[in-house]
C-alpha positions in Angstrom: -67.4 -118.4 -18.7 -68.8 -116.1 -21.4 -66.6 -115.6 -24.4 -66.2 -112.2 -26.0 -67.3 -112.3 -29.6 -67.5 -109.2 -31.8 -70.9 -108.1 -33.2 -70.1 -109.1 -36.8 -68.9 -112.6 -35.9 -71.9 -113.1 -33.5 -74.3 -112.2 -36.3 -72.5 -114.6 -38.7 -72.7 -117.4 -36.1 -76.4 -116.7 -35.5 -77.1 -116.6 -39.2 -75.3 -120.0 -39.7 -77.4 -121.5 -36.8 -80.6 -120.2 -38.4 -79.6 -121.6 -41.8 -78.9 -125.0 -40.1 -82.3 -124.9 -38.3 -84.0 -124.1 -41.6 -82.1 -126.9 -43.4 -83.0 -129.4 -40.7 -86.7 -128.5 -40.8 -86.9 -128.4 -44.6 -84.6 -131.2 -45.7 -83.9 -133.5 -42.8 -87.4 -133.4 -41.1 -90.1 -132.3 -43.6 -92.2 -135.0 -42.0 -92.5 -133.0 -38.8 -95.8 -131.1 -39.1 -96.0 -127.4 -38.3 -98.8 -128.1 -35.8 -96.6 -130.5 -33.9 -93.9 -127.9 -33.7 -96.4 -125.3 -32.5 -97.7 -127.7 -29.9 -94.3 -128.7 -28.6 -92.2 -125.6 -29.1 -94.6 -122.7 -29.6 -93.3 -121.8 -33.0 -93.3 -123.4 -36.5 -91.9 -122.9 -40.0 -94.5 -120.2 -40.6 -93.4 -118.3 -37.4 -89.8 -118.5 -38.6 -90.8 -117.1 -42.0 -92.7 -114.3 -40.3 -89.7 -113.5 -38.1 -87.6 -113.4 -41.3 -90.1 -111.0 -42.8 -90.2 -108.8 -39.7 -86.4 -108.6 -39.6 -86.3 -107.7 -43.3 -88.9 -104.9 -42.8 -87.0 -103.6 -39.8 -84.0 -103.1 -42.1 -86.0 -101.4 -44.8 -86.7 -104.4 -47.0 -90.4 -104.6 -47.9 -91.6 -108.1 -48.0 -95.1 -109.7 -47.6 -96.0 -112.9 -45.9 -96.2 -115.0 -49.2 -92.7 -113.8 -50.2 -91.2 -114.5 -46.8 -92.7 -118.0 -46.8 -91.4 -118.7 -50.3 -87.9 -117.6 -49.3 -88.1 -119.8 -46.1 -89.8 -122.8 -47.7 -87.7 -122.6 -50.9 -90.9 -122.9 -52.9 -94.4 -121.4 -52.8 -96.1 -122.3 -49.5 -99.0 -124.0 -51.3 -96.5 -126.3 -53.0 -94.9 -127.2 -49.7 -98.3 -127.9 -48.1 -99.3 -130.2 -51.0 -96.0 -132.1 -50.7 -95.6 -132.4 -47.0 -98.5 -131.3 -44.9 -101.1 -133.8 -43.6 -104.5 -133.1 -42.2 -104.3 -132.4 -38.5 -105.9 -134.9 -36.1 -108.5 -133.8 -33.6 -105.9 -134.3 -30.9 -103.4 -132.1 -32.6 -106.0 -129.4 -33.1 -107.1 -129.5 -29.5 -103.4 -129.3 -28.3 -102.9 -126.4 -30.7 -105.8 -124.5 -29.2 -104.2 -124.8 -25.8 -100.7 -124.0 -27.0 -101.9 -121.0 -29.1 -103.8 -119.5 -26.2 -100.6 -119.8 -24.0 -98.3 -118.4 -26.7 -100.6 -115.4 -27.6 -100.4 -114.3 -23.9 -96.6 -114.5 -23.9 -96.2 -112.5 -27.2 -98.6 -109.8 -25.9 -97.0 -109.6 -22.4 
């Protein structure tokens, strides 16, 4: 059964879910590497920050990639990488090449 939810409430619920996902990735699981997210789910923190930027631009808010990442990561991206990102293994990189090729086709199609 699908419940009727007015548009404003739906947007608030979606925003709360997005904030919880962001908190989970940033605070609860900073150990999970972006490449692992990409390989498993087809998106990562950088994708989420890009989607944030695209949504802002669609609403007339100019924002570049660095600004969107800083908003999403809560700090400059280079600081996040230095604190949390490890060098990707050969296996992670190989899996990423496959996942990236699959996801590019989905985004274009």
